[in-house]
Structures are given as C-alpha cells and as structure tokens.
PAGUSE-868601 format. One line per 2 residues: their letters; for each residue x, y, z of C-alpha. Coordinates in steps of 0.5 Angstrom, whole numbers. Example, Ala and Ser with C-alpha at 12.3 -4.5 7.8 and 13.67 -1.06 7.14 Angstrom:
AS = 25 -9 16 | 27 -2 14
***
This chain:
MK = -98 82 -12 | -99 76 -15
KI = -92 77 -19 | -88 80 -13
WA = -90 73 -9 | -88 69 -15
VI = -81 72 -15 | -81 71 -7
NL = -83 64 -9 | -78 62 -14
IL = -72 65 -10 | -75 61 -3
IS = -75 54 -8 | -68 56 -11
VL = -65 57 -4 | -67 51 -1
FS = -65 48 -8 | -58 49 -7
AC = -58 49 1 | -60 42 -1
TQ = -55 41 -6 | -49 43 -1
QA = -53 37 4 | -45 34 6
ID = -48 26 5 | -43 20 5
NS = -41 17 -3 | -38 11 -5
LA = -30 11 -8 | -29 6 -13
IS = -23 5 -15 | -20 -1 -20
SM = -12 2 -21 | -7 -1 -19
DT = -8 -7 -20 | -13 -8 -14
FI = -18 -5 -11 | -18 2 -8
GG = -26 4 -4 | -28 7 2
TV = -33 13 3 | -32 21 3
HA = -38 25 7 | -38 30 2
PK = -43 35 -1 | -45 32 -8
AV = -42 38 -12 | -35 37 -9
WD = -35 30 -9 | -37 29 -17
KA = -31 34 -17 | -26 30 -12
DK = -28 23 -14 | -25 26 -22
KL = -19 28 -20 | -18 22 -14
KE = -19 17 -20 | -14 22 -24
MY = -9 21 -19 | -9 13 -18
ML = -9 12 -26 | -2 17 -26
YH = 1 13 -21 | -1 6 -24
EL = 2 9 -31 | 9 11 -27
TD = 9 4 -23 | 7 0 -27
NY = 12 -7 -27 | 9 -11 -33
RG = 7 -6 -39 | 9 1 -41
YE = 4 7 -44 | 6 11 -49
GV = 9 17 -47 | 11 15 -40
QG = 18 14 -37 | 16 10 -32
VY = 18 5 -28 | 16 0 -33
YI = 21 4 -39 | 27 5 -34
NN = 28 -2 -33 | 27 -5 -41
LV = 33 1 -42 | 37 -1 -37
ET = 35 -8 -39 | 36 -9 -47
TK = 42 -4 -46 | 46 -7 -41
TD = 49 -1 -38 | 48 4 -32
QT = 42 9 -36 | 39 15 -33
VE = 33 19 -36 | 28 25 -34
IK = 22 23 -30 | 17 27 -27
KE = 17 30 -21 | 11 25 -18
LY = 15 19 -19 | 22 23 -17
DL = 18 24 -11 | 17 17 -10
LS = 22 14 -11 | 26 20 -6
LG = 22 17 0 | 24 9 -3
VE = 31 11 -2 | 29 15 4
LY = 26 8 7 | 32 4 5
EF = 36 8 9 | 32 8 14
TD = 31 1 15 | 39 -1 13
GY = 37 -4 8 | 31 -9 9
FD = 27 -5 4 | 31 -4 -2
MS = 26 -3 -9 | 32 -3 -14
IG = 31 -12 -12 | 25 -14 -18
KI = 29 -19 -21 | 29 -23 -14
ID = 22 -21 -13 | 20 -24 -20
VW = 23 -30 -18 | 19 -32 -13
KN = 12 -28 -15 | 13 -32 -22
LI = 13 -38 -18 | 7 -36 -14
DE = 3 -35 -20 | 4 -41 -23
SD = 1 -45 -17 | -6 -47 -18
YT = -9 -44 -12 | -6 -41 -5
GQ = -3 -46 0 | -2 -51 -5
EI = 4 -56 -3 | 9 -57 -9
PK = 15 -60 -10 | 21 -58 -6
ED = 24 -58 -13 | 22 -52 -16
ID = 23 -49 -9 | 32 -51 -10
YA = 31 -48 -18 | 28 -41 -15
IN = 33 -41 -9 | 38 -42 -15
LV = 36 -36 -20 | 35 -32 -14
DA = 44 -34 -11 | 46 -32 -17
ID = 42 -25 -18 | 46 -21 -16
II = 45 -14 -11 | 47 -8 -14
ED = 50 -3 -9 | 47 4 -9
PV = 42 2 -15 | 39 7 -15
IL = 41 16 -16 | 36 22 -17
SE = 39 28 -19 | 35 34 -20
VD = 38 40 -26 | 34 46 -27
NK = 27 44 -25 | 28 37 -29
YY = 29 31 -25 | 32 25 -27
VT = 33 18 -25 | 40 13 -26
LK = 39 6 -25 | 45 2 -25
YG = 45 -4 -31 | 43 -11 -26
AK = 38 -7 -21 | 30 -7 -22
LD = 25 -2 -20 | 20 -5 -16
LG = 15 -1 -13 | 9 -5 -10
AL = 11 -5 -3 | 11 3 -3
AK = 6 5 -9 | -1 4 -6
GY = 1 7 0 | 3 13 -3
VT = -3 15 -8 | -7 13 -1
QL = -4 19 2 | -5 23 -3
AA = -12 22 -4 | -14 24 3
DY = -8 29 3 | -12 33 -3
LT = -20 31 2 | -16 35 8
DL = -15 42 2 | -22 41 1
GL = -24 42 7 | -26 34 8
ST = -24 31 13 | -29 25 15
YL = -28 19 10 | -25 12 9
IS = -20 10 4 | -18 2 4
GG = -12 2 -2 | -12 -6 -4
GS = -14 -7 3 | -7 -7 7
SM = -7 1 7 | -13 4 11
LY = -14 12 11 | -19 15 16
GE = -20 21 18 | -25 24 23
GN = -32 25 24 | -35 17 24
PK = -42 18 24 | -43 11 26
TE = -40 12 32 | -41 17 38
DG = -35 20 38 | -33 20 31
SY = -28 14 32 | -26 9 26
RT = -24 2 28 | -19 -3 25
GL = -20 -10 25 | -14 -14 26
IN = -15 -20 22 | -13 -27 25
PQ = -8 -30 19 | -8 -36 22
DV = -16 -36 22 | -15 -35 15
ID = -11 -41 12 | -15 -46 17
NL = -21 -44 13 | -18 -42 7
DI = -23 -47 2 | -29 -44 5
IG = -32 -40 0 | -34 -33 2
YR = -31 -35 9 | -31 -28 14
PK = -23 -29 19 | -24 -27 25
NY = -21 -21 28 | -15 -22 34
GI = -15 -14 36 | -21 -8 34
YT = -16 -1 33 | -21 5 35
AK = -18 13 34 | -18 18 29
NY = -14 20 23 | -9 15 23
NF = -7 10 17 | -7 3 19
TT = -2 -1 14 | -1 -9 14
SG = 5 -14 11 | 2 -20 11
SY = 4 -28 8 | -2 -31 9
NQ = -6 -28 2 | 0 -30 -3
FI = 4 -37 -1 | 5 -44 -3
LS = 9 -49 1 | 15 -55 1
EG = 16 -59 7 | 12 -55 10
VM = 15 -49 9 | 11 -42 7
YH = 15 -39 1 | 10 -32 0
HI = 11 -26 -4 | 15 -21 2
VS = 23 -22 -1 | 28 -21 4
PK = 33 -16 2 | 38 -19 6
TK = 36 -27 4 | 33 -26 -2
RP = 28 -30 0 | 22 -30 4
VN = 23 -30 11 | 17 -33 16
HY = 18 -28 22 | 11 -27 22
LT = 4 -28 19 | 4 -22 19
LS = 5 -15 21 | 1 -8 23
IV = 3 0 23 | 0 4 26
GT = 2 11 24 | -1 18 20
DA = 2 17 13 | -1 10 9
GF = 6 11 4 | 12 12 9
ND = 7 6 13 | 7 2 7
GL = 15 1 6 | 15 1 13
ST = 12 -5 14 | 14 -9 8
AL = 21 -7 12 | 19 -9 18
FS = 16 -16 16 | 23 -19 14
MP = 27 -17 21 | 29 -22 25
PE = 25 -21 32 | 31 -19 36
VL = 33 -14 29 | 26 -11 30
EQ = 25 -10 37 | 31 -6 38
FL = 29 -2 31 | 22 -1 34
ET = 26 1 41 | 29 6 38
NG = 24 8 33 | 17 8 38
YE = 13 6 32 | 7 3 35
VY = 6 -6 30 | 3 -11 31
TY = 6 -18 29 | 2 -24 28
LF = 6 -30 30 | 6 -38 28
NN = 4 -41 35 | -2 -37 34
TY = -1 -31 38 | 1 -24 37
KS = 5 -18 39 | 4 -11 41
YN = 10 -7 41 | 9 1 44
QS = 2 -1 44 | -4 4 46
EN = -9 5 49 | -14 5 42
FR = -12 -3 42 | -18 -8 44
PL = -16 -15 44 | -21 -20 43
***
C-alpha cells in the first residue's frame, strides 16, 4: 500500500511540476544587434520562451550580417559585399543573394514606387556624407562652421542619383540583385523595423499574443493581453522632441510626452531628427536625407505612423518625414494612414486621428 501511495505522490508531484513549468510568465527580450538595442517583454511559458529567445537572436543576427553597411562577414553576400563589389569594379554587378535579403530589397523597391521616390535605399553615398559630418561632431546639437556645411553640400551635389538603381530577379529558385554603378545600398531606414515585424510574426505563429517589442526605440510593436491594463491594451508615449532638445545638457533627463496612444495589436513607428543633429547658423542638419534634395529637410521634428506592419512603416515614416507638408497632406488624404507630426512651433498636427490618441 505504501508503495502505491508513493507512486501516486510521485505522479502528482510530476503533474504539478509540469503545470508550473508551463505557466506563462513575463520574459525579458534583450538583443544587441543591428547597431541598436532590441528590448521588450514576451508573456510565455519558460520552455517556449527559451526556444523563441534563441530563434529571435539568430533572426536578428542573420539580418545584421545581411544589411551591415560597414563590414563584411565570411560567406555572406550582403549589402557590404554588394556595395564593395560595385565600387571596386566600377561597373554594374549582379549578385546571387539569400531569399531573406531578396524579400527585404523587394520591400524597398515597393516603397520607392509607393512614395514616388521619397524612400530610396540606393542613396547610401549621399547619406554617408551627412552621417560622417554628424559623427565628427563632439555632441548632438553642436554648432559647426558654415564652411563644413558648404563642403558637404558640394560633395552631395556631385553625386548622381541613379535611375532604376536596383533590379531584382529570380531564376530557378535562386535570387539575384543587380546594383548599378553609382548607387550604394543603405537599408538603415528599413531593416530594423522589418526584422522586428518578423519577430512578432514568429511569436504569433508560436501562439504568443502578449508581447511588447522595441526595435531600437523608434519602432514599437504590441500584442494584446497586457497584464498591466484592465482591457489588455498597450500604451505608447509620444515624446515631445522640443523638450528633448531644450534639455540636451541634462544627463538622464526624461522628456515629456505630448500625447498617449492606446490600442492592441499595433505598430507605432517614429522618424525624428532630434536625436542625431548638428547646427549651423541656427539650421538643423540630421541623418534623415531627402532623396529629392540630397539634404536633410526640416519640415517636422518627428513624424509617427500607426499601423500593423513595422517593416513597411519603418521605411514609410522615413519617406513621409522628407515630404513637404502639402505633399504629405495629399499622400495621407489618398492613402489614409494615421500620422502625427511634431512641428518647430512646439505644436503637433495629426492626420486621420483615431480615438486611440489622447493629447497631453
């Protein structure tokens, strides 16, 4: 009889232990990749999360190697390899690439057409000029001589924007990109959001719906069932960029928000100039370059877009940021995206605003 009870107790303990290990908990997402920090929380049983965490790290690393502009990786025919091959041979080059990069570049081509060229992943040479100028400064917001700006303008004006710079093809289940000489791929305005969307899709396929993923802070993806709110929704604070600029000299300063967005299962992506810029004669020069002017433009301090696809919105927000207000208004009237812009007069303007937004 004692043996029978011992067996029964072991079975009960085993069942209870199994139940405990399968209980969903909040797990921290922490990945350093693609020159940024990917953070957040995922509500999942530990065994499921351990598998998912490993997969997500592998996913971000794959796209880091494929899209890195600054270094190559052994056996990887990614952006660095393609750009370097074209530049060293000084001719158009066709390269076989992984399907993952092919699909990402396809989205870039789609965005180029959809935005009438305001998104252009082939102007890497022009972007490099402005990024290098900003990187040479000692701190964000530094005032630099006008001569430095004039020198950068002379450089970018001498760089041609190539017509139809990227051509994609598929032959016998193999994938190819042709990059024309003079063009340089830069996927910085697209890749992080794209992979963050893939990460969310993967979690959804695993049956996980409660998550928050921050793709470098500029692209936020939310699920549902948030345990911290009564209805399971997630909230996004819309940072006041002017407040950030006014307090750049305060270490650890927490900026004010100008609004709160509350919903479930959504992406919130922001493009802005307030984190990386220099000044010359009172004009901001930042890292978001207009393909139309070859220069950073200052129509807005930030532009935020709400949707469900972080990859598409990452590229789209960059394109919209460079659109003059009249062009932006017509585009949004036609396409219906919900967008929030923060302007230089310390006010915001919304387009297709929903009841999910609350001003502060």
